[in-house]
C-alpha positions in Angstrom: 97.9 119.2 105.8 94.5 119.9 107.5 92.2 117.0 108.3 89.7 118.0 105.6 92.5 118.3 103.1 93.6 114.8 104.0 90.1 113.5 103.5 89.9 115.2 100.1 93.2 113.5 99.1 91.9 110.2 100.5 88.7 110.5 98.4 90.8 111.2 95.3 92.9 108.1 95.9 89.8 105.9 96.6 88.2 107.3 93.4 91.2 106.1 91.4 91.2 102.7 93.1 87.5 102.4 92.2 88.3 103.2 88.6 90.8 100.4 88.6 88.2 98.0 90.0 85.7 99.2 87.4 88.3 98.7 84.7 88.5 95.0 85.6 84.7 95.0 86.0 83.1 91.6 86.4 85.8 89.9 84.3 87.4 88.0 87.2 83.9 86.6 88.2 83.2 85.7 84.6 86.6 84.0 84.2 85.9 82.0 87.4 82.4 81.1 86.2 83.7 79.9 82.8 86.5 78.0 84.5 84.0 76.1 86.7 81.7 75.5 83.7 84.7 74.1 81.7 85.6 71.9 84.6 82.0 70.7 84.8 81.8 69.9 81.1 85.1 68.0 81.2 83.8 65.9 84.2 80.5 65.2 82.5 82.1 64.2 79.2 84.5 61.9 81.0 81.7 60.3 83.1 79.5 59.9 80.0 82.3 58.2 78.0 83.0 55.9 80.9 79.3 55.0 81.1 79.1 54.5 77.3 82.0 52.0 77.6 80.2 50.2 80.4 77.0 50.1 78.3 78.9 48.7 75.3 80.3 45.9 77.5 76.9 45.2 79.0 75.2 45.1 75.6 77.9 42.7 74.4 77.1 40.4 77.3 73.4 40.7 76.8 73.8 40.0 73.1 75.9 36.9 73.9 73.3 35.7 76.4 70.4 36.3 74.0 72.1 34.3 71.3 72.8 31.5 73.7 69.1 31.5 74.8 67.9 31.5 71.2 70.1 28.5 70.5 68.6 26.7 73.5 65.1 27.5 72.5 65.7 26.2 69.0 67.1 23.0 70.3 64.2 22.5 72.6 61.8 23.2 69.8 63.6 20.5 67.8 63.2 18.1 70.7 59.4 18.7 70.7 59.1 16.5 67.6 60.9 13.7 69.3 59.0 13.4 72.5 56.6 10.5 73.0 54.5 11.6 76.0 52.4 14.6 76.8 54.3 15.0 80.1 57.6 15.4 78.2 56.0 17.7 75.7 54.6 19.9 78.5 57.9 20.0 80.3 59.8 21.1 77.2 57.1 23.7 76.4 57.3 25.2 79.9 61.1 25.4 79.6 60.8 27.1 76.2 58.3 29.6 77.6 60.6 30.4 80.5 63.5 30.9 78.1 61.4 33.2 76.0 60.5 35.3 79.0 64.2 35.5 79.9 65.0 36.5 76.3 62.3 39.2 76.3 63.8 40.6 79.5 67.3 40.7 78.0 66.0 42.4 74.8 64.1 45.0 76.9 67.2 45.7 78.9 69.1 46.1 75.6 66.6 48.6 74.4 66.8 50.6 77.6 70.6 50.8 77.8 70.7 51.5 74.0 68.5 54.5 74.5 70.7 55.6 77.4 73.7 55.3 75.2 72.2 57.3 72.4 71.2 60.0 74.9 74.6 60.1 76.5 76.3 60.2 73.1 74.1 63.1 71.9 74.7 65.0 75.2 78.5 64.3 75.0 78.7 65.6 71.5 76.9 68.8 72.5 79.1 69.3 75.5 82.3 68.8 73.4 81.1 71.4 70.9 80.2 73.8 73.7 83.5 73.0 75.4 85.5 74.0 72.4 83.7 77.4 72.2 83.8 77.9 76.0 87.5 77.1 76.1 88.2 79.6 73.4 86.2 82.3 75.2 87.8 81.5 78.5 91.3 81.8 77.0 90.5 85.2 75.5 89.0 86.4 78.8 91.9 85.1 80.8 94.3 86.9 78.5 92.4 90.1 78.8 92.2 89.8 82.6 96.0 89.1 82.9 96.7 92.1 80.7 94.5 94.4 82.8 95.8 93.1 86.0 99.4 93.6 84.8 98.6 97.1 83.6 96.8 98.2 86.8 98.7 96.2 89.6 101.6 98.7 89.9 99.3 101.7 90.0 97.0 100.0 92.4 99.9 99.1 94.7 101.2 102.7 94.7 97.7 104.1 95.4 97.2 101.7 98.3 100.6 102.9 99.7 99.5 106.5 99.3 96.2 105.7 101.0 97.9 104.2 104.0 100.1 107.3 104.4 97.1 109.6 104.2 95.1 107.5 106.7 98.1 107.7 109.2 97.4 111.5 109.5 93.7 111.1 110.2 92.1 110.0 113.5 90.7 106.5 113.7 87.2 107.7 114.4 87.2 109.9 111.3 88.6 107.1 109.1 86.0 104.7 110.5 83.2 107.1 109.6 84.7 107.8 106.2 84.9 104.1 105.4 81.2 103.7 106.4 80.0 106.6 104.3 82.2 105.5 101.4 80.6 102.1 101.4 77.1 103.5 101.8 77.4 106.2 99.2 78.7 104.4 96.2 82.4 105.3 96.8 81.8 109.0 97.4 82.4 110.2 101.0 83.8 113.6 100.5 82.1 116.3 98.5 82.2 120.1 98.0 79.6 122.6 98.8 78.2 124.2 95.7 75.7 127.0 95.7 75.0 126.4 99.4 74.2 122.8 98.7 75.8 119.4 99.3 77.0 118.3 95.9 76.5 114.7 96.9 72.8 114.7 97.6 71.7 118.2 96.7 70.4 119.2 100.1 70.8 122.7 101.4 73.6 123.4 103.8 72.6 125.8 106.6 74.3 129.2 106.4 76.1 128.7 109.7 77.5 125.3 108.7 78.4 126.7 105.3 80.5 129.5 107.0 82.2 126.9 109.2 82.9 124.6 106.3 84.4 127.6 104.4 86.8 128.3 107.3 88.0 124.7 107.1 89.0 124.7 110.8 86.9 121.6 111.6 85.3 118.7 109.8 81.6 118.9 109.0 79.2 116.4 107.4 76.0 116.8 105.4 73.0 116.4 107.7 71.2 114.3 105.1 73.7 112.0 103.4 76.5 112.1 106.0 79.2 112.9 103.4 82.1 115.1 104.5 81.8 118.6 103.2 84.6 121.0 102.0 84.7 124.4 100.3 85.8 124.3 96.6 89.0 126.3 97.3 90.1 123.8 99.9 90.7 121.2 97.2 93.8 123.3 96.2 95.3 123.3 99.6 
């Protein structure tokens, strides 16, 4: 097999490999993104529920302290009617005021963490609803991905083996250039000459080069896009 014939076969194999990759498309990426999102939702839900439990415990303590302070305030108010001096009255009044400030602080704290709890509960409910839908979508995409991989893996393996056997018959320098052009030209590195033009980019092929390409004795590239050129009949070699 001539070098250009080997390149033609190599291009055919790479085109089939590209078709397999396109068959999978961005499904592997989407599956990974959904998996990460699912993990993030689960972690956020777990953290939120843990925080809600902490808030419930804190609110219970605050409520207990508030009731205890209210009881103290009431007792001190009852004592106000029993005092006999202004000094005693002022002392009790100051203590009542202090306890009222402490009670206000506790009640403010209760309102703040109650708001936090409501926000967390709402967010958690939304995450749980989204998680159910996301998990269903993820399961479907994973199933599709596994099916596609199973269907294409054997063909992909065979093509990769064929590719290696073809490359073994081509010089390292040509293979290196082929790979560069393949990457730069959207997976098309070998094209035929049609109507005296490169079928890859459409630029004219000079008559002398066209004649040499037709002979097939050496490898020639398009002067514009660098793709390897071959004559249509050489594809049948």
